[in-house]
N, C-alpha and C positions, 0 to 999 in steps of 0.2 A: 506493499498500503505506498504510495509517496503520501509526500508530506504537504501539499499541494493544497492551497484551497479550493471548494469547490466552486462550482460554474457559478454558484450564485452570489457567493461572497470575493466573485474574482472584482478588481477594477481597472483602471486604464493604463496603469503605467506597471504590474505585474511586470515579470521577467518570462522567459517562456519556460516552458518546463522542466528539467533538469534531465542531464543526460541518465545522470544514475541516482536512481530514486530509493527512498532509502526501504527496505521491504520489511518481512518479517522471518526471521528464521530464531533457530534454535536458542539464541543468546539474546536475543532482541526483547527488552523488556517493554510490556505494553504499557503506556499512558496515553486517557482519554486526552484530546488536544478541541478548544473552543478558541475559533475566530473573532467573536465578539463583536462590534459595533464598532458605527466613528470608524475608529483609527487600528480598529483591531484589527481586521483583518489581512493591511500591510502591514505593522508591524510581525506580524505573526508571522508571515508569508515569509520575510525577509529572516528573522529570525531560526526560524527552520530551516532555510535555509542554507542559514551556517552552520547551522545543526552537522545536516546530512555532511554538505563538505567537510565535517571534524571526524565526522565515523562513527558518530554516533552511533547506538545501536539501541531502536527504537523500535515498537509498533503500536505509531496510534490509530486510534481510534475516533474520528473525529464526533463531535455531538455540538446540536444547536440548543443554545441558551441564549436568553437576552431578549432584547426591544421585541425580534419578531416572533416570542415565546409567546413575553407580556401579550401582545399585540392583536394575536388568538384566542385572549382571554384569561387566560392562564397566570392570574395575580402571582406565585413565585417566580418564574420568569424560568424554570425548568421543568421540564415533564417525565416519567418514570422509566422510560430507555433510559434516557440519559443519568439518570440517579443509579439505575444498572449497570452503565459504564465506567462512574465513578469508584460506587465501591468494587468493581471486580475486580480493576485498574490499578488503587490505590494510590494513581498519579494522576495527575489532573495540572497540566499548560492550559494556562488561560489568559484569553488577550482581556483588554477591558470591556465591558458592557455597560449601557444605557439603563437606567433606570426611568420610566415614564414616570412626568410630576401629577401631585394629585391624584384618583383611581386609588386607592390604599394598597399598594403594591408596597410587593416589602423588598429588603435590598437583598438578593440574591449572593452574593457574597456574605454576605453577613448568614442566611438560611444555610450556605454549603460549609462555611465556617464550625456554625453549631452543630449542624444537622451529623455531619461526619468528625465531630468531636474532634476539631484540629487547632485547638487549645492554645499553641504559642505560635507568636505572628514573630518573625526572623529581620530585619529590614538594614542592613550594613550600608551604612553611611558614609564615602572615602572623599578626599579631595583631591583632583586631578593638576591638582596644580605642578606645573605653570598653563597645563597647558587648555584649559577649563576656567573660567576668573572665578576666585574666590577671596577672600578675606583672612581662610582658617586652612591655609597650604599641608597644618601638622594634623589635621583633622580624622580619626578615624573609630567612629563608632558605630559597634550592635547595639540596634534597639530589639532589646525582646517585650512584644505587646500580650499581658495574659486576649483570648482570641474569642470569650464563650461567654463571661459571665458582666460584672456593674452595668448600666446606664443601656449598653444595647442590649440587652437583657429584653429591652424593647419592650416593656412592658408597662403600657399609658394607659389613663382616662381620662376623658374629660368628668371632674365629680359636680360643680355647681355654674351656675352661666358666666362665673370669672374667672374657674382655677380649672390647669391642668395635670397631670400629673404623671411623673415619669420613675418609675424605680429602680436603685440604685439597688442591684443582689447580689451580693458579694459572697463565696465559700470557701469554708478552710480544704476542702478538699482542692478547691482548683486556685488556690491564692499557694497553695504548697506545692503544688505539683507544677509550676507555671514559676516560679523562682526556684526551684532543684533543676529546671529545664534551663535556668540565666546559669547558673555556680555549673553546670555539667557542660553544657556550649563553649563558657567560658576556658572550663578545664579539655576541653576535647580541643579547641582551638588555642592555646596557647596564649591564650584575656587573661590580664592582671590583677584585673580588678572590674569589681559589680557597685553597680547603685543600683539604688533603691526611689524610685520618684511615688513621692503623696502626699498626699492632702490631710492626716491625722491629728495638723492642731485645727479641723474645721468638724472632723466626719471621723471621730474618734471611735464610731465600731465598724464601720466598715474600710477606710484607709487605714484605722486604727489598726483593727486585724491583718490588712495585708503588709503593714511594719514588723509587725508583732512576728508572725510568721518566717519575715525576712530577718528576723535578728537569733529566733532558732535556728533556723539552716543555718546560716554562713557559720557558724561554728563548727563543722561539721566538714569546710572548705579554707584551712588556717591558711592556704597559701596562697591565699587569696583577698586583694585588699579590698575593704567595703567603704561603703559610706550610706546616707540617706538624706534627701534633701523634700522641704516642701516642694511640690511637681511649680509654685510660679517664683524661685527663686530661682532651682533647676534650671528651667525651663531660660531664665534669661541666662544663667550662666552659660547653655549650651549654646546656646544662640550667639553669645559672644565669645568664650574660651571652651569649644566643646570639645578641645583638645584635652581637657580635664577630664573628659570623660572618658571606657573603653567598652563598659558594659553597662546599657541599663537595664534593670526592670521594672516592668511601671503597669498600672492597670488600662482596660481597654479604651477608654476616651482618652485618658490622658498618651496616652502610647501614640494610636491615630494620628494627636495633635504632633506630640514633636518630632513622629517621625518626615511630616513632612516638615518640620523643621529644619531639621537635622535636611533632608533629602535637600531643602534649599538653598540652604549654608555651603554646603559641601559643593557645588555647583549647576544641580538644574533636578528637578524634581524629575524628570522624563529619562533622568540617569537612576530613578531607583528602582531596584527590584524586593520582592517580598518573597519571605517562605514559609506557609504556612503549615504546619506540625502536626499532625493528631497519631495515636497507637495507631493506626492501620489506615489512613490516610494521610496524604499530605497533596497541596493545591501552592503553583507557584505563577506570580502574576505578575506584571509592573505596577506600579506605587496607584502612577498615573489615573486619569478620568480616560473616557472613549475620543473627547476632542470632537463632534462632530463636526464645529466650526471647518476643518480642516480634512479631513475625512478625504480620501483621493486624491491629495494635490500631490501626495511622492513628497510632504516635507515632513511627515512629522520620525519623532529621533525612535529605534527600534533596541537600544541600548537596555533600558529596565526591564524589556523584556526577556532581550536576549540573556542579561545577566540573572535574571527569575530561569532560564533554563540550565544555567553555572549552576544556581544551587539545586536543581534535579537534577540534574549531570552527579554532581556530587553523589545524592541523598540517594542514587539507583546504581550508585556503585561501580559507576564509570570515572573517576577524577580524574585520571588523566585524556581524556578528551573533556572536557570541566578546564584542566590547566588551558590545554590548545587554545581554546576558547575567546577564555580569558584573556588571556599572553597576545594573544592576537587582536582581539579588539581595543587592550591596551596601548601595543605599539599603533594603532591605527587614530587611536586617539590622540598619542604623542607625536602622530608624525602628518598633525593639523588638519584630518581628515571631519570636519565637521558638520553634523545635520544643524538647520536653521538656529534651535531653540540656543546652542552654544558655540554657534557662530560669530566673530567680534573682529568686521571690519579689519582693526588695525596689528592683525596676531598674526598676518602671513600664512593661518586656516586656509584651506577651501570650502566649501561652502558644496554641497553634498546634498540629493533628497535620499528615499530609501531606502531604497534599494541597489543603489550607487552604495551608499556604506555598508552595508553589506555585503555586495561582490569585496569591498576592500577590503576588511575582517577576513574574506576569506582569499582575497591573496595574500595573504600574510598569515597566515597558515603554517605555526613551524614555527614560524619568530618569536621572540621577547623585546619586551620595553627596553630604554636603555636605562631610562632613568623612572618612571614609576617603577611600584615594587612590580617582582615578577607573579603569577602567582602560582604554589606547589604545590597543588589538591592533594590531600590521602583518604584513603579509603575510613571511617570513622567509621565504629557502632552507633547502630542507632540510638538513641536518646529516649532511654525507660519514661513511661509516661505520668510516672512517681508513682509512692505507694497508694495499695487501699485504702483510701482510710478505716481509718477502725469505732465501727461503730458496737461495740461490744459494751466501751466505756458508757455509762450514763454520766451525766449529772443532774443532779440535784434540781429541778425548775420549778418550784415556784409560784401557782398565780399570785400576784398583787394587782393587780388594776386594769382596766383600759383604757386606753383612749378613745373618745368617739367623736369623730367627723362632721360636724352637719354643715343645715346649708340653712344660715341663716342675715335675711337681707338686712337685719339691722346695721347700725354701725357704732352702736354703745356697748363696751362686752361690760358692765353694770349692770344695764337691762338682759341679756343675755343670760348672765349669770344668776338672774332673783328668778328667772324662768328656767333654769336647771336644776336650782334648788328647791322647788317646788315639790319636786319628788323626793320624799323623804320615805321611804317605803323601810319596814326594817328589812335589815339584811344586806342591801343596797349597796357602790361602792357609792364613798360620796366626792363631790364635787371637787377638786384638788387646785386646780388649774385650767385656763380658758390662754390659748395661744391663738396669734393667725400670722400663717407663714414661716411661723418656728417663734417667732416673739411673744415673748408673755405679755397680754397683757389685760390679764385681772387671775389674781390680784394685784393691786396696786399699778397697775400701766400710766406708762406716759400719753397725755394726749395727746404727742408731734405720730407717733406711732402708722401710720399710714394701714387699713384694713380695705380685706375683701368680703367676699358672703362666706368665705372657707374659714372654720372654724376648728379644730381641733379644744377638746373637750377632757379634759384627763380625771379619771376617777380615781381614785384608790380605793383599798377596799380597810378596815379600822379591824383588826382581827384578820380573824379565818378568814379563806376566802372559800367560792360557792361560787363556782363555772355560770351554774346556771342562771343565776343572779344579773349576769353580762346581757343574755337578750331581754329576760323580765326588765331593765333597767332600760332597754333600748322601744319596747312593745309601752313602759310607761311615757317616757321622753315623746316619741310618737302620738300615741291619747294628750299630749300639752300642745300636739301642735309642731313641735320640732325636729323637721326632719333630718336626720341621719344618716348619710351619707357612706360611712365606711367605719371598719373599726380595728382595729388593732389594740390585742391582749398585751400586757405588759407581767411580764417576767422576770425571775432575777436566776440567777444560773449558780449554783453552791455557792447560792450568798451574793453572787457580783449581779450589779444594776446589766438589765438587759437593755433598758431602750436609753432614749438622750433625755436628757434637760431641757426645758425651752429654754431658748436667749434670756437671758436673764434673770432664770432663776438662781 
């Protein structure tokens, strides 16, 4: 099977079929290939042409995903046969896709990552100075981003006229395995330092867990230097002095943001590659989008997808081919053969299109760069998914109260408190605090605090707790004309509070 796009994907700038297309063989590795949308077909064709010329031993299965599938009414952007190909091959080489705006369409990237358990997103970002403009010539950072949890769980609700909610979900098993992966990656690749980014000064439970687990695991890797940064100042330092960092491990949203920051300051987002690794499957892609505004113009930079292909070759046990491709690519950059996104008119470089860039890399196969770092990939053991969580250990979990979120259109929290305190049945928890958007507004709130129609009303038991009292309280409030839109029970675990205080408490 050849690696070029089917007729439906062809663009006017594609070259003729290669004289020696890759075919399946006893040593070929089955992979699923998606040509994607926008510039996707162009850069995928160019990248596969380079991998083929380098002798990559691959057996591609072309699948259709993305915009054409969405427009057929499939809101996930992927159909059953494509899922089967992904699961049977375990390796997915994916060009960028377009997710239609509106209409409830879900991000296919997120869907694939979560459905196949691709928990680790690995994004190397290295400077190519002086050949690609950057203010940080010594930059060489790898971002290891948690890929399944956090705000990207996608659990959102509209609860009142004015307030929408997105849940941040962080688990100990998910945190343990991404942090352990980061340390194992550092050890396997000769990296000397792992930095943790979180915001645990504000989100003390969720981000607090991430920092806590990092501190627990780092002692198992005494040869690796470690530090922790609050995400805001850590991002600022990454942008200003990226040479401070080696490997960074962080949560899903933070990792998404800082990996684009790192790619941009290294020279261009168009150079960024990404590996998404799970216990049984892996996906390799460029970090940029489908750029439909330049589709079909033969100007897109295939480097990000090509370098993702390099990561893929290492993953499938072909480090020799990965080394040859990476070095030929670096030699091409070093000799000034540049696509439009990194071309500088006064640099002496030669501006080329997508296909010509691929041809230039092919022409340099077997060569090494003179001043850029020379790649020397080696076969590395697959990194484990991390320990199975020990659920035999139980914690003393004690119900102590409940947060009832109510839709109330008034503006005076004292009036709401009066209405809530009218419910005084024996055995019910008692009102302790009211907050609005997290800020305590009763008792003793400040008149300057802006309020919405969404109120958190905290009720605590005085003495022994009865779980049946909580629905009884909700019914009583409903009878009093107060609408409860959500409830969160409050627990202690081994005596430690499992819920946050209101801001101002």
